Residue, then its C-alpha position, 0 to 999 in steps of 0.5 A: m935821359r938828357i932833355a932839353i926844353a924850350g920855354a923853360h921858364g914857363q909854367i908848364g916848362l918849369r914844371l915839367g923841368r923840376l919833375l925831370a931833374a927830381r928823378g936824375d935825368s939831365v935837363v937844358g933849359l932854353v930860355r930867352n932872359p938871362d934872369h931866368v937863369p938861376d929859377l932853373a938852377e934853383a930846379g935842378v935845371e942847367g939854363v942855356v940863354l938863346d932867342l929862339e925868334q933869331p933864325v940861327m941855327d948853330p948855337l941851338a944845335e949846340a946847345i941841345e946837342e947830345c939831348d935824347a930828347v927835345v920838348f917845345a913848351a914856349g909860347a909867346g904869352p898871353g900879353s903878346g900880339a898877333a905876329r908873336k904868336d907866328t914867330v914863337d908858337r910856329g917859328a921857334a917850334v919849326l928852328l927846335a925841330e930843325s936843329a934837333g936835326l942838325s944835332g942827330i936828335s929824332r925825339y920831339l915832343l910839342v905842346s900844341s893846344i886843343g881847339v887848332d882844327s878848328v881853324r884848319d883850312g882858314a876856318v874862323p871859329s865863333g868868339v874867338d878873337e883876333v890874337f887867339l885866333a893868330y894863336l891857334r893857327a901858329k900852332l896848327a901851322a907848326e904841327e904841321a910843319l913838324l909833321k913833315e920833319k923825320l921826327d920821333l914826334t908826339i903832339l900834345r894838346p892840352g885843354g885850357l890851363t889851369n894852377d889847381a894842384g895836379t890830380g894825377r888822372v887825366t883825359l887822352a885820346p887823339n879826340v877829345d871834349r874841351g875841357q881844362v886840365t892843370r898844368d901840373d898833370v901837363a908837365a907829369v903826361l909829357v914825363a910819361l910820354l918821354d918814357e914811352p916811345r910807342t908815344a911817337g907819330l900820336v897827336l893826343g888831346l888832354t884834359g882833365g879825368d878819371v885815368p891815372i897818368k901812366e895808365a893812361v898813356a899805356a892805353v893810347c899806345g894800344 
């Protein structure tokens, strides 16, 4: 497969790119910072420098042309303010979807977040600061916008992310209790989702667990 990853230098995106490249897939990594391109090359990923906060679809559509799937793993990052949660976590995800449509790509994996339902209909969960509230709202808005597009869309909502070594075992279901999951395991689940077209149309929560990843993905397909 040929796969484009938005946010390819992020902690999940870089792990995903390495996994895909290692098994022989062709990977296009979309990054904003040209200094990140050598890291992508070392991982076996073709780096393309594009600012997804700028609503210019033609260069993006050209960059992902001939890809079989796109993965949105970008994020504004922990040091950003509320405004960038919207322009990156929502706006860039929508831009990628629109560009995928121009390029004839229907398969789209969106890395969202556990807890987005807690802000639905304007709700404000207790104990959440303004920036994290903006983050959850942006992720939910991205989900809602992409669900309106003509996409073979899978939405993955990981729990709290850790840098512990992956276990290869997870809890994956439409509804999961809050918990943590390693970034290694998130990346591995994304690979398994890309390999299973029957996951299109699903919204899945993800935390650490006891079920091997391939079995967990097969189970959600019924």
